[in-house]
N, C-alpha and C positions, 0 to 999 in steps of 0.2 A: 881358371875356375871363375864362374860368374857369381857376383854378389847381388843381393837384393836389399835395397834400402828399407823396404817394408819390414824385413826381419828384425830390424833394429827398433821398430816403433815401440814394441813392448818394453824395451829397455828404458824408453823415455816416458813410459806410463801413459800412452795415449789410449783413450777409451776405444773399445772394439765394437761399438754399436753399428747396426746395419743402417747405411745411409743411401739416399738416392744417388744416381750417377752424378748429379750436379755437386753433391757434397762427398762423394766417394773419395777416399784417399788414393792418390796416384801411386802407382808402382813404378820404380826406376831400377833397371838392372843393366849391367854392363860387364866388361872384362875385368875392371878393377874399380875399387872404391876407396876414397880417403875421407874420413870424418874430420870436421873442423868446427870450431866455435868462432863466429864472426859477429862482433858487437853483441855478445851475449846470446846469439842465435845459433842453434845447432844446424849445420849444413852438411851435406854429403856431396862430394865431387865424384862423379862416376865417369869412367873413361872407356872408350873403345866399344864399338857395336852396341851403343846405348839403345835400350828399348823402354819407352814410357807407355804405360797403359792406364786407361780409366774407362771401364765399361767397354764399349765398342770403338773407342778412340785409341789408335796406336800411333806412336811417334817414334821415329828413328833419328838419331843424330850421332856425331862423333864424341861429343862430351855434354854432360848435363850437370848443373849445380842444383841440387835438390834442397829446397827450403822446407824442412819437415813441418814445422809448426804452422806455416802459412799454406801448406799443401800446394806449393808452386815449384816450378823448375825453370831455370834458365837453360836455353837450348843453344848449343854452339856447334857449328860445322855441319853442312849437308843435312839440314833439317828437313824431314819429310813426315807430314802428319796425314793420317788416313782415317776415313770413316765411310764404310760402304763404298760407293763409287767416287767419293770425293778424295782428292789429293791436293795437299798444300805443300809448297816447297819454299824454303828461304835459307839464306846462309846462317842466320842467327835470329833467335826470338825467345819468347817466354810462353809458358803454359800455366794457366791459373786454374787449378783443379776445382776450387769452390764455385767457379763460374763456368767451368767447362769451356774455357776460352783460350785461344792461342793468339799471340800478337807478335808483330815484327816491324821494325823500321829500317830493315836492311835490304829491302826489295822482296816482294811477295809474288808467288805464282800459284794460282788456283785453277784446278781442272776437275770438273764434275761430270765429264763425258757429254755435257751439253754445251757449256761455254768455257772459255779460257779467260781468266781475269788476272791482270797484273797491275802492280802499283809500287811506289816507293815504300809505302808502309800500309799495314792493314791488320785487321783482327777478325777472327771467326768464332762465333758462338755455336758450339756443336749441338747443344740442346735445342737451339732455336733454328738451326740450319740457316744462319744469317751471317753475312760477311759485311764488314765496313772497311773500305779501302780509301786511301788518301794519297794525293800527289801523283801526277802523271798516271792516272787510272786509265786502263784500257780493257774493255770487254769485247770479245768477238766470238762469233760462231761461224757457221758455213755461209751465212748470207749477210750478216750485219756486223759492223764495227762501231763501238761507242767509246768515246774518250771524254774525260771530265777531271775536275779537281778532286771531287769526292763521289763515292758511290756506295750505296747500300744494296746488297744483292740477297734476295730472299730465294734460297735455292729451291725449296719445295713448290713455291708459287711461280717460279720462273719469272720473277719480277725484279726489275732494277730501278732504283731511284738515284739519279745523278744530279749533282749540284756544281755549278761553277764552270764556265767555258765549256759547256756541253756540246759535243758534236756527234751525231749519229749518221753513219753512211750506210745506205741501203740501195744497192744497185746504182741507178742513175739519179737518185735523190739524196740530198743531205738536209739534215735538220740541225740548226744551231739554236741554243737557248741558254738561259741562266739555270733553269731547273727542268728536268725531264723525267718522266716515268714511262718505262717500257715494259710491256708484257710480251715475253718471248713466244709463248705458245700461240697466242691469238694474234701476235704481231700488231698490237695496238700501242700507240705512243701518244702521250700527252706532254705538251711542252708549255712552259710558262716564262714570261718576261724576256724581252729582247729576242723574240723568236724570228728565225729566218728559215724558210723552206726553199731550197735551191734545187732546180731541175737542171742537171748538167747537160741534158740532151738539147734543150731549146734555149739555154742561156737565160732563164728567167728566175726571178726570186720573188717570194712573198714575205713581207715583213708583218709583224703583229706582236701582240702581247699574250695570246693564248692560241694553241693549236691542238687539234685532235687529228691523228693520222691512223687510218684503218687500212693496213697494207693488203689484207686478204680481199677486201672489197674494192681496193684501188680508189679510196676516197679520203680526202683531207678537208678539214674545216678550220678556218681562222675567223674568230668572232669578236676580237677586240683589236681595234685600230689596224685593220688589214690594209696593206699597200702592195700592189703588184708592180713589178718592174721587169721589163725585158729590153735588153740593149741589142739593137740591130747594127750591123756594120755594112756600109755601102761605099761605093767608090764613084767619085765624080771625075769625068775625063775633061781635061782642059784643051784649049785649041792647039797647044803644042804636043798633044797626045800623052801628056803626063797625067797620072791618076792620083787623086787625093782621097784618102780614107776619111769617111765621116761616120760619126756615131749618132744614131737616132734612137732615143729612149722612149718606150711606151710606158706610161704611168696609168694605173687604175686604182682608184681609192673608193672604198665603200664601207658599210658597217659590218657586213658579213661576206666572206668569200668561201666558195666550195670548189674543189677540184676533183674530177672523176678521171682516173687513168684507165679508161676502158677503150674500146675501139674508136669511139668518137672523140676522145681526149677533150671532154667538156670542162669549161671553167666558168663559174657563176660569180658575178658580183651583184650583191643584193642590198638595196636600200641606200639612198643618198650617194649614188654612183657618180664619180667624176673620172673622165678619161682624157688623157693628153698625149699627143704624139706629133711632134713638129707643128704644122699648121692645123692639125686636126684636133678637135676637142668635143666633149659631150658631157651632158649631165642627164641622168635618168634614174629610174627606180630599179631597173633590172637589166643587166647585161649578161649575155651568154656567148662565150667565145668557144667555137668549135675548131680546135687546133688542126685536126685531121683534114677538115674541109676548108681551112683558111676563111672562116666566116664568123662575123660578129653580129649578134642580134641584140638590139635594145628595144624595150617595149614597156608599155603601161602595165601596172600590176592590177588595175581595176578600172572600171568604167569612169569612176570619178577622179582617178589619179591624174597627175600632170603628165603631159606628153613628154617623151624624150626630146632633148634638144641636141642638135649637132651643128658645130661650126667647122667650116673649111675655108681657111684664109679669110676673105671678106664676105663669105656667104654664111647664112644662118638657115637652118632647116628644122622643122618640127613635123611630127606625125605620130600616129598611135603606135606604129612599129617601124623601126628602121633596121634594115639588114645591109651589112657591109661585106663585100666580097674582096678578098685580098689576093694579090699575086706577088710572091716574094716580099711579103710584109708591106706592100704598097697597095693603096686602094685602087681597084679596077672598076668596080661597079657599086652602086648604092641604090637600094630599093626602099621606097617609103610607102606605107599603106595606111589608109584611114585618116581622113581630114588633114591633108598635107598642106604645108605652107613653106615657101622658100623665098628668101629675100637676099639681095646682094648689094652691098654698098659700093658706090662708085669711088674709085681710087683717088680721083682728082676733085670731085665735088661731093663732100661727105653728107650733104643734105639730101642726096638723091639715092633712092633705093629701087632697084628692079624687084618686082614682087609677082608671085604666082601662087594661087591657091587651087587645089584640086583634090580628087579622092585618092590618087596614086601617082607616084613619081618614080621614074627610073633614070639614074644619073650615071654617066660613063666618064671615066678618067683616063688620061694618058700622062705618065710621069707625075702622078698625084695631082694633076690639074684637070678641072672640068672641061670636057670637050663637047658634050651633048647632054641635054635633059629632055626626057619625054614625059609629058603630063597627060593624065587620063581622068575623065569624069568631071563635068561641070568646071571647066578650067577658066579662071579669071586671072587677068594679068595686067600689069603696068610696067612698061619698059621705056626708059629714057633713051632718046636718040642722040647721036653725035655725028658730026662731020669732022672726022679725025678726032681731035681732042676738044673740039668746039661743041658746046651743047646745042641741040637742035630740036627741042620740044620733046613730047612723049606720045606713046601710043597706048590706049586702053583697049583691051580686047577680051572676048570670051568665045569659047568653042567647046566641043566635046573632047577634042584632043589637040595638043600643042607640042611642037618640037622646037627647042631653043638651042642654037649653036653658040659655042663660046670660043674665044681665043684670048689667051693670057688672062683667063677668068673674067673677061668682059663679053657681053652679049654682042654677037655679030649678025645674027639672023634669027627671025621668029617665023615659024610656019604654023598656020591654023588649019585644023581639019574638022569636017562635019559641022555644018551650020555655023560657020565663023561670022563674027561681027567685030568691027574695029573702028575706033575713033582716034583721030590725030589732033593733038593740041600743040599749037605753035609755041615757040620759045618765049615770046613776049607774054603769053598767058601763064607760063610755067615759072619763070624767074621770080623768086621771092615767095612763090606760093606752093613750094614743093610739098608742104605738109597737107595741102588740100587734096593731093593725089595719093591716097592711101587706101588699100583694100581693108575690109572690115576687121580681119583678124591680124592686122599689122601690129607688131610690137618688137622693138629691139631689146633683146635680153642682154643684160650686162654682167651676168654671173659666169662668164666663161672661165673655165679652170686655167690656172697659170702655173708656170714652172716654179715660181716663188712658193706657191701653196704646196706643191708636191715636195719640193726639197725641204721645206720647213717640217713637214710630217716625217720625211725620211731622216732628217737629223735628230728628231725626237726619238725615233725608234732605234737608231744606231747606238 
């Protein structure tokens, strides 16, 4: 025969006023009941097929200790709490009737037919449809897995706020952060502090302090201290046919970064952009990386803005727009448009710079080394001559088009086309007067990005 703890309430002279669900007295029934006084408090231990109800909350367990005056119950063994489509399971816990809250620190499992949520401990507020879970928290559905130290789940809003060692895995992307807010219905995620966006497909990471990710749009934004890193693996073959693995890291730093995961796989670095990869570097205002096309475009953001700057080993290049074409992550071609200027410092005589100005440049590479450069539109140039490694004067020239051939990043041949004109200056006139032979827009820019600069920022963000 089942007993009801509520039947005994009248014996203890409890008022029978009508209460809201939050303050309703809980009902505890089971196969048997034992009444006790513990530290002056009246309790009822209910055993076997225990059912606890309060409004539309129903809890089953093996045993319950009912604290009548507190309107609370300790729940022991195979605890299952239900409300509508929500189910919570735990080996042991408590139910607080005045708060309509259940709590457990013995391992908690929540299933609301939308997500599954587990943790070492947690509590659920039935009147607010809100869960707060702690320690080894894990939330997952059909597409997303989220882990953290703490998590608040707002069931009706389909919203989760996670804190501490947060990791969200969504297909080929991972987001790591100190704090994260995730909206399940709209698949929008906001992440804060020590943020990392990891793309497992292309082995790239974006660090920062604030991230917004819109999965349905395939769009991500990082607008506080963003730093993009992509590690490439290559192999160098030695003379004995052995191969050595080398890691080459691409760094991109800017004030704002945007990623579009559409067919073009576009990546934007905006404002104060710095790029570094091996001997290649750049500073510019806007960089667009088209992953699908293996193409990088750097450009001015306005007519009055500074031109993008590009360095490749001992060469420096400026122009209104620079487009870089890649092949297996190595530069194969570089196009410069609009008021272009290229200079190359001699490896053995640092006072001597080969210089060319034009309206457009096309540069071609083999194994990341310049092999040919084609110049178009009002081409003016100064090239120093050598007999082996011995200086041998210089040539000043101008033409409508010019082709320059390189070997080991040194000029080996210059060809002039369409109304060419050329002057040779012997070495005795040049020695000591190198600064007299400069084109009007000549300037050596000293703000080349460095590994020290990139790793310093990386260490700050880690």
